[in-house]
PyMOL CGO cylinders between C-alpha atoms (Angstrom):
from pymol import cmd
from pymol.cgo import CYLINDER

trace = [
    CYLINDER, 17.14, -5.08, -0.61, 13.95, -3.19, -1.34, 0.3, 1, 1, 1, 1, 1, 1,
    CYLINDER, 13.95, -3.19, -1.34, 10.83, -2.60, 0.76, 0.3, 1, 1, 1, 1, 1, 1,
    CYLINDER, 10.83, -2.60, 0.76, 7.60, -3.24, -1.17, 0.3, 1, 1, 1, 1, 1, 1,
    CYLINDER, 7.60, -3.24, -1.17, 3.83, -3.31, -0.78, 0.3, 1, 1, 1, 1, 1, 1,
    CYLINDER, 3.83, -3.31, -0.78, 0.84, -3.69, -3.12, 0.3, 1, 1, 1, 1, 1, 1,
    CYLINDER, 0.84, -3.69, -3.12, -2.03, -1.21, -3.01, 0.3, 1, 1, 1, 1, 1, 1,
    CYLINDER, -2.03, -1.21, -3.01, -4.91, 0.50, -4.78, 0.3, 1, 1, 1, 1, 1, 1,
    CYLINDER, -4.91, 0.50, -4.78, -4.33, 4.17, -5.51, 0.3, 1, 1, 1, 1, 1, 1,
    CYLINDER, -4.33, 4.17, -5.51, -7.04, 6.80, -5.96, 0.3, 1, 1, 1, 1, 1, 1,
    CYLINDER, -7.04, 6.80, -5.96, -8.18, 9.30, -8.59, 0.3, 1, 1, 1, 1, 1, 1,
    CYLINDER, -8.18, 9.30, -8.59, -7.68, 12.99, -7.87, 0.3, 1, 1, 1, 1, 1, 1,
    CYLINDER, -7.68, 12.99, -7.87, -11.23, 13.70, -6.68, 0.3, 1, 1, 1, 1, 1, 1,
    CYLINDER, -11.23, 13.70, -6.68, -10.97, 10.96, -4.04, 0.3, 1, 1, 1, 1, 1, 1,
    CYLINDER, -10.97, 10.96, -4.04, -7.58, 12.28, -2.91, 0.3, 1, 1, 1, 1, 1, 1,
    CYLINDER, -7.58, 12.28, -2.91, -9.04, 15.78, -2.56, 0.3, 1, 1, 1, 1, 1, 1,
    CYLINDER, -9.04, 15.78, -2.56, -11.95, 14.39, -0.57, 0.3, 1, 1, 1, 1, 1, 1,
    CYLINDER, -11.95, 14.39, -0.57, -9.57, 12.56, 1.79, 0.3, 1, 1, 1, 1, 1, 1,
    CYLINDER, -9.57, 12.56, 1.79, -7.30, 15.58, 2.12, 0.3, 1, 1, 1, 1, 1, 1,
    CYLINDER, -7.30, 15.58, 2.12, -10.27, 17.68, 3.27, 0.3, 1, 1, 1, 1, 1, 1,
    CYLINDER, -10.27, 17.68, 3.27, -10.53, 15.40, 6.32, 0.3, 1, 1, 1, 1, 1, 1,
    CYLINDER, -10.53, 15.40, 6.32, -6.96, 16.04, 7.43, 0.3, 1, 1, 1, 1, 1, 1,
    CYLINDER, -6.96, 16.04, 7.43, -7.36, 18.71, 10.11, 0.3, 1, 1, 1, 1, 1, 1,
    CYLINDER, -7.36, 18.71, 10.11, -8.66, 19.27, 13.60, 0.3, 1, 1, 1, 1, 1, 1,
    CYLINDER, -8.66, 19.27, 13.60, -6.67, 16.77, 15.68, 0.3, 1, 1, 1, 1, 1, 1,
    CYLINDER, -6.67, 16.77, 15.68, -3.61, 18.11, 17.57, 0.3, 1, 1, 1, 1, 1, 1,
    CYLINDER, -3.61, 18.11, 17.57, -0.72, 15.67, 17.59, 0.3, 1, 1, 1, 1, 1, 1,
    CYLINDER, -0.72, 15.67, 17.59, -1.75, 14.12, 14.28, 0.3, 1, 1, 1, 1, 1, 1,
    CYLINDER, -1.75, 14.12, 14.28, 0.88, 13.63, 11.58, 0.3, 1, 1, 1, 1, 1, 1,
    CYLINDER, 0.88, 13.63, 11.58, -1.34, 13.84, 8.53, 0.3, 1, 1, 1, 1, 1, 1,
    CYLINDER, -1.34, 13.84, 8.53, -0.58, 11.82, 5.43, 0.3, 1, 1, 1, 1, 1, 1,
    CYLINDER, -0.58, 11.82, 5.43, 0.54, 13.55, 2.25, 0.3, 1, 1, 1, 1, 1, 1,
    CYLINDER, 0.54, 13.55, 2.25, -2.42, 13.40, -0.19, 0.3, 1, 1, 1, 1, 1, 1,
    CYLINDER, -2.42, 13.40, -0.19, -0.06, 12.08, -2.86, 0.3, 1, 1, 1, 1, 1, 1,
    CYLINDER, -0.06, 12.08, -2.86, 0.65, 9.10, -0.59, 0.3, 1, 1, 1, 1, 1, 1,
    CYLINDER, 0.65, 9.10, -0.59, -2.96, 8.00, 0.03, 0.3, 1, 1, 1, 1, 1, 1,
    CYLINDER, -2.96, 8.00, 0.03, -3.48, 4.33, -0.81, 0.3, 1, 1, 1, 1, 1, 1,
    CYLINDER, -3.48, 4.33, -0.81, -5.37, 1.20, 0.21, 0.3, 1, 1, 1, 1, 1, 1,
    CYLINDER, -5.37, 1.20, 0.21, -2.92, -1.59, 1.04, 0.3, 1, 1, 1, 1, 1, 1,
    CYLINDER, -2.92, -1.59, 1.04, -3.70, -5.03, -0.41, 0.3, 1, 1, 1, 1, 1, 1,
    CYLINDER, -3.70, -5.03, -0.41, -0.55, -6.85, 0.72, 0.3, 1, 1, 1, 1, 1, 1,
    CYLINDER, -0.55, -6.85, 0.72, 2.53, -5.73, 2.60, 0.3, 1, 1, 1, 1, 1, 1,
    CYLINDER, 2.53, -5.73, 2.60, 5.55, -7.45, 1.08, 0.3, 1, 1, 1, 1, 1, 1,
    CYLINDER, 5.55, -7.45, 1.08, 8.26, -6.03, 3.31, 0.3, 1, 1, 1, 1, 1, 1,
    CYLINDER, 8.26, -6.03, 3.31, 12.00, -5.84, 2.71, 0.3, 1, 1, 1, 1, 1, 1,
    CYLINDER, 12.00, -5.84, 2.71, 13.06, -8.43, 0.15, 0.3, 1, 1, 1, 1, 1, 1,
    CYLINDER, 13.06, -8.43, 0.15, 16.06, -9.21, -2.05, 0.3, 1, 1, 1, 1, 1, 1,
    CYLINDER, 16.06, -9.21, -2.05, 16.15, -8.94, -5.81, 0.3, 1, 1, 1, 1, 1, 1,
    CYLINDER, 16.15, -8.94, -5.81, 15.11, -12.54, -6.43, 0.3, 1, 1, 1, 1, 1, 1,
    CYLINDER, 15.11, -12.54, -6.43, 11.91, -12.28, -4.38, 0.3, 1, 1, 1, 1, 1, 1,
    CYLINDER, 11.91, -12.28, -4.38, 11.14, -8.79, -5.71, 0.3, 1, 1, 1, 1, 1, 1,
    CYLINDER, 11.14, -8.79, -5.71, 11.41, -10.09, -9.26, 0.3, 1, 1, 1, 1, 1, 1,
    CYLINDER, 11.41, -10.09, -9.26, 9.13, -13.03, -8.43, 0.3, 1, 1, 1, 1, 1, 1,
    CYLINDER, 9.13, -13.03, -8.43, 6.53, -10.71, -6.87, 0.3, 1, 1, 1, 1, 1, 1,
    CYLINDER, 6.53, -10.71, -6.87, 6.66, -8.45, -9.91, 0.3, 1, 1, 1, 1, 1, 1,
    CYLINDER, 6.66, -8.45, -9.91, 6.10, -11.37, -12.28, 0.3, 1, 1, 1, 1, 1, 1,
    CYLINDER, 6.10, -11.37, -12.28, 3.33, -13.05, -10.26, 0.3, 1, 1, 1, 1, 1, 1,
    CYLINDER, 3.33, -13.05, -10.26, 1.36, -9.81, -9.97, 0.3, 1, 1, 1, 1, 1, 1,
    CYLINDER, 1.36, -9.81, -9.97, 1.52, -9.44, -13.73, 0.3, 1, 1, 1, 1, 1, 1,
    CYLINDER, 1.52, -9.44, -13.73, -0.62, -12.59, -14.04, 0.3, 1, 1, 1, 1, 1, 1,
    CYLINDER, -0.62, -12.59, -14.04, -3.61, -11.19, -12.13, 0.3, 1, 1, 1, 1, 1, 1,
    CYLINDER, -3.61, -11.19, -12.13, -6.74, -10.56, -14.20, 0.3, 1, 1, 1, 1, 1, 1,
    CYLINDER, -6.74, -10.56, -14.20, -10.34, -9.95, -13.13, 0.3, 1, 1, 1, 1, 1, 1,
    CYLINDER, -10.34, -9.95, -13.13, -13.21, -7.59, -13.96, 0.3, 1, 1, 1, 1, 1, 1,
    CYLINDER, -13.21, -7.59, -13.96, -12.98, -3.99, -12.82, 0.3, 1, 1, 1, 1, 1, 1,
    CYLINDER, -12.98, -3.99, -12.82, -15.25, -3.06, -9.91, 0.3, 1, 1, 1, 1, 1, 1,
    CYLINDER, -15.25, -3.06, -9.91, -16.66, 0.01, -8.19, 0.3, 1, 1, 1, 1, 1, 1,
    CYLINDER, -16.66, 0.01, -8.19, -15.09, 1.10, -4.92, 0.3, 1, 1, 1, 1, 1, 1,
    CYLINDER, -15.09, 1.10, -4.92, -16.12, 3.76, -2.43, 0.3, 1, 1, 1, 1, 1, 1,
    CYLINDER, -16.12, 3.76, -2.43, -14.75, 5.01, 0.87, 0.3, 1, 1, 1, 1, 1, 1,
    CYLINDER, -14.75, 5.01, 0.87, -17.05, 5.51, 3.83, 0.3, 1, 1, 1, 1, 1, 1,
    CYLINDER, -17.05, 5.51, 3.83, -16.67, 6.45, 7.49, 0.3, 1, 1, 1, 1, 1, 1,
    CYLINDER, -16.67, 6.45, 7.49, -13.65, 7.00, 9.71, 0.3, 1, 1, 1, 1, 1, 1,
    CYLINDER, -13.65, 7.00, 9.71, -12.08, 5.18, 12.65, 0.3, 1, 1, 1, 1, 1, 1,
    CYLINDER, -12.08, 5.18, 12.65, -8.95, 4.55, 14.68, 0.3, 1, 1, 1, 1, 1, 1,
    CYLINDER, -8.95, 4.55, 14.68, -6.51, 1.75, 15.43, 0.3, 1, 1, 1, 1, 1, 1,
    CYLINDER, -6.51, 1.75, 15.43, -5.21, 1.30, 18.96, 0.3, 1, 1, 1, 1, 1, 1,
    CYLINDER, -5.21, 1.30, 18.96, -6.69, 1.34, 22.43, 0.3, 1, 1, 1, 1, 1, 1,
    CYLINDER, -6.69, 1.34, 22.43, -9.75, 3.49, 22.94, 0.3, 1, 1, 1, 1, 1, 1,
    CYLINDER, -9.75, 3.49, 22.94, -7.81, 6.15, 24.85, 0.3, 1, 1, 1, 1, 1, 1,
    CYLINDER, -7.81, 6.15, 24.85, -4.47, 5.50, 23.16, 0.3, 1, 1, 1, 1, 1, 1,
    CYLINDER, -4.47, 5.50, 23.16, -5.26, 5.54, 19.44, 0.3, 1, 1, 1, 1, 1, 1,
    CYLINDER, -5.26, 5.54, 19.44, -2.20, 5.53, 17.17, 0.3, 1, 1, 1, 1, 1, 1,
    CYLINDER, -2.20, 5.53, 17.17, -3.76, 5.67, 13.68, 0.3, 1, 1, 1, 1, 1, 1,
    CYLINDER, -3.76, 5.67, 13.68, -6.66, 7.57, 12.16, 0.3, 1, 1, 1, 1, 1, 1,
    CYLINDER, -6.66, 7.57, 12.16, -8.21, 6.08, 9.02, 0.3, 1, 1, 1, 1, 1, 1,
    CYLINDER, -8.21, 6.08, 9.02, -11.00, 6.32, 6.45, 0.3, 1, 1, 1, 1, 1, 1,
    CYLINDER, -11.00, 6.32, 6.45, -13.00, 3.16, 5.86, 0.3, 1, 1, 1, 1, 1, 1,
    CYLINDER, -13.00, 3.16, 5.86, -14.16, 1.29, 2.77, 0.3, 1, 1, 1, 1, 1, 1,
    CYLINDER, -14.16, 1.29, 2.77, -17.67, 0.12, 1.90, 0.3, 1, 1, 1, 1, 1, 1,
    CYLINDER, -17.67, 0.12, 1.90, -17.93, -3.70, 1.64, 0.3, 1, 1, 1, 1, 1, 1,
    CYLINDER, -17.93, -3.70, 1.64, -16.78, -4.78, -1.83, 0.3, 1, 1, 1, 1, 1, 1,
    CYLINDER, -16.78, -4.78, -1.83, -16.70, -8.34, -3.16, 0.3, 1, 1, 1, 1, 1, 1,
    CYLINDER, -16.70, -8.34, -3.16, -14.45, -7.10, -5.96, 0.3, 1, 1, 1, 1, 1, 1,
    CYLINDER, -14.45, -7.10, -5.96, -11.92, -5.68, -3.52, 0.3, 1, 1, 1, 1, 1, 1,
    CYLINDER, -11.92, -5.68, -3.52, -11.94, -8.89, -1.47, 0.3, 1, 1, 1, 1, 1, 1,
    CYLINDER, -11.94, -8.89, -1.47, -11.34, -10.92, -4.60, 0.3, 1, 1, 1, 1, 1, 1,
    CYLINDER, -11.34, -10.92, -4.60, -8.48, -8.69, -5.72, 0.3, 1, 1, 1, 1, 1, 1,
    CYLINDER, -8.48, -8.69, -5.72, -6.85, -8.87, -2.30, 0.3, 1, 1, 1, 1, 1, 1,
    CYLINDER, -6.85, -8.87, -2.30, -7.09, -12.66, -2.36, 0.3, 1, 1, 1, 1, 1, 1,
    CYLINDER, -7.09, -12.66, -2.36, -5.49, -12.79, -5.80, 0.3, 1, 1, 1, 1, 1, 1,
    CYLINDER, -5.49, -12.79, -5.80, -2.66, -10.49, -4.69, 0.3, 1, 1, 1, 1, 1, 1,
    CYLINDER, -2.66, -10.49, -4.69, -2.12, -12.55, -1.57, 0.3, 1, 1, 1, 1, 1, 1,
    CYLINDER, -2.12, -12.55, -1.57, -1.96, -15.77, -3.61, 0.3, 1, 1, 1, 1, 1, 1,
    CYLINDER, -1.96, -15.77, -3.61, 0.52, -14.14, -5.99, 0.3, 1, 1, 1, 1, 1, 1,
    CYLINDER, 0.52, -14.14, -5.99, 2.71, -13.22, -3.02, 0.3, 1, 1, 1, 1, 1, 1,
    CYLINDER, 2.71, -13.22, -3.02, 2.62, -16.83, -1.79, 0.3, 1, 1, 1, 1, 1, 1,
    CYLINDER, 2.62, -16.83, -1.79, 3.63, -18.11, -5.23, 0.3, 1, 1, 1, 1, 1, 1,
    CYLINDER, 3.63, -18.11, -5.23, 6.51, -15.63, -5.19, 0.3, 1, 1, 1, 1, 1, 1,
    CYLINDER, 6.51, -15.63, -5.19, 7.83, -17.27, -2.03, 0.3, 1, 1, 1, 1, 1, 1,
    CYLINDER, 7.83, -17.27, -2.03, 6.51, -14.96, 0.68, 0.3, 1, 1, 1, 1, 1, 1,
    CYLINDER, 6.51, -14.96, 0.68, 5.11, -16.43, 3.90, 0.3, 1, 1, 1, 1, 1, 1,
    CYLINDER, 5.11, -16.43, 3.90, 1.34, -16.25, 4.54, 0.3, 1, 1, 1, 1, 1, 1,
    CYLINDER, 1.34, -16.25, 4.54, 0.06, -12.99, 5.98, 0.3, 1, 1, 1, 1, 1, 1,
    CYLINDER, 0.06, -12.99, 5.98, -1.68, -13.99, 9.21, 0.3, 1, 1, 1, 1, 1, 1,
    CYLINDER, -1.68, -13.99, 9.21, -3.30, -10.59, 9.70, 0.3, 1, 1, 1, 1, 1, 1,
    CYLINDER, -3.30, -10.59, 9.70, -6.95, -10.22, 8.77, 0.3, 1, 1, 1, 1, 1, 1,
    CYLINDER, -6.95, -10.22, 8.77, -7.48, -7.96, 5.76, 0.3, 1, 1, 1, 1, 1, 1,
    CYLINDER, -7.48, -7.96, 5.76, -8.96, -4.70, 7.09, 0.3, 1, 1, 1, 1, 1, 1,
    CYLINDER, -8.96, -4.70, 7.09, -9.27, -2.33, 4.13, 0.3, 1, 1, 1, 1, 1, 1,
    CYLINDER, -9.27, -2.33, 4.13, -8.66, 1.30, 5.08, 0.3, 1, 1, 1, 1, 1, 1,
    CYLINDER, -8.66, 1.30, 5.08, -6.83, 4.46, 4.09, 0.3, 1, 1, 1, 1, 1, 1,
    CYLINDER, -6.83, 4.46, 4.09, -4.43, 5.87, 6.69, 0.3, 1, 1, 1, 1, 1, 1,
    CYLINDER, -4.43, 5.87, 6.69, -5.15, 9.55, 7.29, 0.3, 1, 1, 1, 1, 1, 1,
    CYLINDER, -5.15, 9.55, 7.29, -2.75, 10.24, 10.16, 0.3, 1, 1, 1, 1, 1, 1,
    CYLINDER, -2.75, 10.24, 10.16, -0.42, 8.79, 12.75, 0.3, 1, 1, 1, 1, 1, 1,
    CYLINDER, -0.42, 8.79, 12.75, -1.32, 9.98, 16.23, 0.3, 1, 1, 1, 1, 1, 1,
    CYLINDER, -1.32, 9.98, 16.23, 1.09, 10.94, 19.00, 0.3, 1, 1, 1, 1, 1, 1,
    CYLINDER, 1.09, 10.94, 19.00, -0.65, 11.66, 22.30, 0.3, 1, 1, 1, 1, 1, 1,
    CYLINDER, -0.65, 11.66, 22.30, -3.56, 13.29, 20.50, 0.3, 1, 1, 1, 1, 1, 1,
    CYLINDER, -3.56, 13.29, 20.50, -6.25, 14.54, 22.93, 0.3, 1, 1, 1, 1, 1, 1,
    CYLINDER, -6.25, 14.54, 22.93, -8.93, 11.91, 23.40, 0.3, 1, 1, 1, 1, 1, 1,
    CYLINDER, -8.93, 11.91, 23.40, -11.76, 14.44, 23.20, 0.3, 1, 1, 1, 1, 1, 1,
    CYLINDER, -11.76, 14.44, 23.20, -10.47, 15.85, 19.90, 0.3, 1, 1, 1, 1, 1, 1,
    CYLINDER, -10.47, 15.85, 19.90, -10.25, 12.38, 18.39, 0.3, 1, 1, 1, 1, 1, 1,
    CYLINDER, -10.25, 12.38, 18.39, -13.78, 11.68, 19.53, 0.3, 1, 1, 1, 1, 1, 1,
    CYLINDER, -13.78, 11.68, 19.53, -14.99, 14.95, 18.03, 0.3, 1, 1, 1, 1, 1, 1,
    CYLINDER, -14.99, 14.95, 18.03, -13.30, 14.12, 14.72, 0.3, 1, 1, 1, 1, 1, 1,
    CYLINDER, -13.30, 14.12, 14.72, -14.88, 10.66, 14.59, 0.3, 1, 1, 1, 1, 1, 1,
    CYLINDER, -14.88, 10.66, 14.59, -18.31, 12.05, 15.42, 0.3, 1, 1, 1, 1, 1, 1,
    CYLINDER, -18.31, 12.05, 15.42, -18.11, 14.90, 12.92, 0.3, 1, 1, 1, 1, 1, 1,
    CYLINDER, -18.11, 14.90, 12.92, -16.97, 12.65, 10.05, 0.3, 1, 1, 1, 1, 1, 1,
    CYLINDER, -16.97, 12.65, 10.05, -18.95, 9.52, 10.94, 0.3, 1, 1, 1, 1, 1, 1,
    CYLINDER, -18.95, 9.52, 10.94, -20.90, 9.69, 7.67, 0.3, 1, 1, 1, 1, 1, 1,
    CYLINDER, -20.90, 9.69, 7.67, -17.94, 10.64, 5.51, 0.3, 1, 1, 1, 1, 1, 1,
    CYLINDER, -17.94, 10.64, 5.51, -18.26, 9.36, 1.94, 0.3, 1, 1, 1, 1, 1, 1,
    CYLINDER, -18.26, 9.36, 1.94, -15.81, 9.87, -0.92, 0.3, 1, 1, 1, 1, 1, 1,
    CYLINDER, -15.81, 9.87, -0.92, -16.84, 9.84, -4.58, 0.3, 1, 1, 1, 1, 1, 1,
    CYLINDER, -16.84, 9.84, -4.58, -17.21, 6.30, -5.90, 0.3, 1, 1, 1, 1, 1, 1,
    CYLINDER, -17.21, 6.30, -5.90, -14.72, 5.24, -8.58, 0.3, 1, 1, 1, 1, 1, 1,
    CYLINDER, -14.72, 5.24, -8.58, -14.00, 2.28, -10.82, 0.3, 1, 1, 1, 1, 1, 1,
    CYLINDER, -14.00, 2.28, -10.82, -11.01, 0.24, -9.69, 0.3, 1, 1, 1, 1, 1, 1,
    CYLINDER, -11.01, 0.24, -9.69, -9.39, -1.16, -12.82, 0.3, 1, 1, 1, 1, 1, 1,
    CYLINDER, -9.39, -1.16, -12.82, -5.76, -1.34, -11.69, 0.3, 1, 1, 1, 1, 1, 1,
    CYLINDER, -5.76, -1.34, -11.69, -3.45, -1.76, -8.72, 0.3, 1, 1, 1, 1, 1, 1,
    CYLINDER, -3.45, -1.76, -8.72, 0.11, -0.70, -7.96, 0.3, 1, 1, 1, 1, 1, 1,
    CYLINDER, 0.11, -0.70, -7.96, 3.36, -2.17, -6.66, 0.3, 1, 1, 1, 1, 1, 1,
    CYLINDER, 3.36, -2.17, -6.66, 4.98, 0.46, -4.43, 0.3, 1, 1, 1, 1, 1, 1,
    CYLINDER, 4.98, 0.46, -4.43, 8.40, 0.77, -2.88, 0.3, 1, 1, 1, 1, 1, 1,
    CYLINDER, 8.40, 0.77, -2.88, 8.70, 2.32, 0.57, 0.3, 1, 1, 1, 1, 1, 1,
    CYLINDER, 8.70, 2.32, 0.57, 11.63, 4.34, 1.88, 0.3, 1, 1, 1, 1, 1, 1,
    CYLINDER, 11.63, 4.34, 1.88, 11.72, 5.15, 5.59, 0.3, 1, 1, 1, 1, 1, 1,
    CYLINDER, 11.72, 5.15, 5.59, 13.00, 8.69, 6.06, 0.3, 1, 1, 1, 1, 1, 1,
    CYLINDER, 13.00, 8.69, 6.06, 13.34, 10.85, 9.18, 0.3, 1, 1, 1, 1, 1, 1,
    CYLINDER, 13.34, 10.85, 9.18, 10.07, 12.59, 8.24, 0.3, 1, 1, 1, 1, 1, 1,
    CYLINDER, 10.07, 12.59, 8.24, 8.18, 9.35, 7.63, 0.3, 1, 1, 1, 1, 1, 1,
    CYLINDER, 8.18, 9.35, 7.63, 7.73, 6.79, 4.90, 0.3, 1, 1, 1, 1, 1, 1,
    CYLINDER, 7.73, 6.79, 4.90, 8.00, 7.85, 1.25, 0.3, 1, 1, 1, 1, 1, 1,
    CYLINDER, 8.00, 7.85, 1.25, 6.02, 5.70, -1.18, 0.3, 1, 1, 1, 1, 1, 1,
    CYLINDER, 6.02, 5.70, -1.18, 6.98, 5.43, -4.84, 0.3, 1, 1, 1, 1, 1, 1,
    CYLINDER, 6.98, 5.43, -4.84, 4.79, 3.68, -7.45, 0.3, 1, 1, 1, 1, 1, 1,
    CYLINDER, 4.79, 3.68, -7.45, 7.10, 1.21, -9.18, 0.3, 1, 1, 1, 1, 1, 1,
    CYLINDER, 7.10, 1.21, -9.18, 4.65, -0.63, -11.42, 0.3, 1, 1, 1, 1, 1, 1,
    CYLINDER, 4.65, -0.63, -11.42, 0.96, -0.28, -12.26, 0.3, 1, 1, 1, 1, 1, 1,
    CYLINDER, 0.96, -0.28, -12.26, -1.02, -3.37, -13.32, 0.3, 1, 1, 1, 1, 1, 1,
    CYLINDER, -1.02, -3.37, -13.32, -4.30, -3.29, -15.21, 0.3, 1, 1, 1, 1, 1, 1,
    CYLINDER, -4.30, -3.29, -15.21, -6.97, -5.74, -14.11, 0.3, 1, 1, 1, 1, 1, 1,
    CYLINDER, -6.97, -5.74, -14.11, -7.58, -6.66, -17.75, 0.3, 1, 1, 1, 1, 1, 1,
    CYLINDER, -7.58, -6.66, -17.75, -3.99, -7.92, -17.92, 0.3, 1, 1, 1, 1, 1, 1,
    CYLINDER, -3.99, -7.92, -17.92, -0.56, -6.39, -18.49, 0.3, 1, 1, 1, 1, 1, 1,
    CYLINDER, -0.56, -6.39, -18.49, 1.19, -3.26, -17.34, 0.3, 1, 1, 1, 1, 1, 1,
    CYLINDER, 1.19, -3.26, -17.34, -0.60, 0.08, -17.34, 0.3, 1, 1, 1, 1, 1, 1,
    CYLINDER, -0.60, 0.08, -17.34, 2.54, 1.81, -18.62, 0.3, 1, 1, 1, 1, 1, 1,
    CYLINDER, 2.54, 1.81, -18.62, 5.40, -0.19, -20.11, 0.3, 1, 1, 1, 1, 1, 1,
    CYLINDER, 5.40, -0.19, -20.11, 7.73, 2.76, -19.61, 0.3, 1, 1, 1, 1, 1, 1,
    CYLINDER, 7.73, 2.76, -19.61, 7.42, 2.13, -15.85, 0.3, 1, 1, 1, 1, 1, 1,
    CYLINDER, 7.42, 2.13, -15.85, 8.99, -1.32, -16.15, 0.3, 1, 1, 1, 1, 1, 1,
    CYLINDER, 8.99, -1.32, -16.15, 11.41, -0.72, -13.29, 0.3, 1, 1, 1, 1, 1, 1,
    CYLINDER, 11.41, -0.72, -13.29, 12.55, -4.35, -13.31, 0.3, 1, 1, 1, 1, 1, 1,
    CYLINDER, 12.55, -4.35, -13.31, 14.53, -3.80, -16.47, 0.3, 1, 1, 1, 1, 1, 1,
    CYLINDER, 14.53, -3.80, -16.47, 16.81, -1.36, -14.64, 0.3, 1, 1, 1, 1, 1, 1,
    CYLINDER, 16.81, -1.36, -14.64, 16.73, -3.02, -11.23, 0.3, 1, 1, 1, 1, 1, 1,
    CYLINDER, 16.73, -3.02, -11.23, 17.48, -6.54, -12.48, 0.3, 1, 1, 1, 1, 1, 1,
    CYLINDER, 17.48, -6.54, -12.48, 20.93, -5.58, -13.74, 0.3, 1, 1, 1, 1, 1, 1,
    CYLINDER, 20.93, -5.58, -13.74, 21.80, -3.89, -10.45, 0.3, 1, 1, 1, 1, 1, 1,
    CYLINDER, 21.80, -3.89, -10.45, 20.57, -6.86, -8.41, 0.3, 1, 1, 1, 1, 1, 1,
    CYLINDER, 20.57, -6.86, -8.41, 22.50, -9.29, -10.60, 0.3, 1, 1, 1, 1, 1, 1,
    CYLINDER, 22.50, -9.29, -10.60, 25.65, -7.22, -10.11, 0.3, 1, 1, 1, 1, 1, 1,
    CYLINDER, 25.65, -7.22, -10.11, 25.13, -7.14, -6.33, 0.3, 1, 1, 1, 1, 1, 1,
    CYLINDER, 25.13, -7.14, -6.33, 24.60, -10.90, -6.21, 0.3, 1, 1, 1, 1, 1, 1,
    CYLINDER, 24.60, -10.90, -6.21, 27.71, -11.50, -8.33, 0.3, 1, 1, 1, 1, 1, 1,
    CYLINDER, 27.71, -11.50, -8.33, 29.80, -9.28, -6.04, 0.3, 1, 1, 1, 1, 1, 1,
    CYLINDER, 29.80, -9.28, -6.04, 28.42, -11.10, -2.99, 0.3, 1, 1, 1, 1, 1, 1,
    CYLINDER, 28.42, -11.10, -2.99, 29.33, -14.44, -4.53, 0.3, 1, 1, 1, 1, 1, 1,
    CYLINDER, 29.33, -14.44, -4.53, 32.85, -13.23, -5.31, 0.3, 1, 1, 1, 1, 1, 1,
    CYLINDER, 32.85, -13.23, -5.31, 33.19, -11.89, -1.77, 0.3, 1, 1, 1, 1, 1, 1,
    CYLINDER, 33.19, -11.89, -1.77, 32.12, -15.23, -0.36, 0.3, 1, 1, 1, 1, 1, 1,
    CYLINDER, 32.12, -15.23, -0.36, 34.58, -17.10, -2.56, 0.3, 1, 1, 1, 1, 1, 1,
    CYLINDER, 34.58, -17.10, -2.56, 37.40, -14.83, -1.39, 0.3, 1, 1, 1, 1, 1, 1,
    CYLINDER, 37.40, -14.83, -1.39, 36.39, -15.19, 2.26, 0.3, 1, 1, 1, 1, 1, 1,
    CYLINDER, 36.39, -15.19, 2.26, 36.16, -18.96, 2.18, 0.3, 1, 1, 1, 1, 1, 1,
    CYLINDER, 36.16, -18.96, 2.18, 38.60, -19.81, -0.59, 0.3, 1, 1, 1, 1, 1, 1,
]
cmd.load_cgo(trace, "trace")
């Protein structure tokens, strides 16, 4: 089993801009700048067959590149019990179209529909009993935050590993919007497929022994 999600990553100047926001709120567990991303579709924990199908369906997505820019900050959670601090995204027809294409690819791969409304954002921190006044001060101070605009011409399939210090995200495959893989050397499926096939074969043998 592997835990996956699909997201847009950012160029270095946008990461630096986001990292500069990450201070001033006690009780905040700030994101690692290397882990900043904008989630398009959470896949979840899937077996090798579904993972392979997701990988292949995403490879069929093509569309024109588009400009994307981050703007503003906000929180998720109750007004006095916020649990997540985020940076927002300016409205983008291109981003909406890409998210729809990714979602459709996930459906074709056999995943159930995602009933949650797409709310594009970049998670800056997880909050744990952060003082309400400090959160308010942060939101007020950064209300007009704007990151450098950039051209989005690719998206990434990530794996997620839940460790004791938080989730660790690893880019497994990058897809260009003009078609194909951004780097063929990152074709992780070539290595993973053999391991999954071996696991499935062992499971089948185990079942035959158990019920034979």
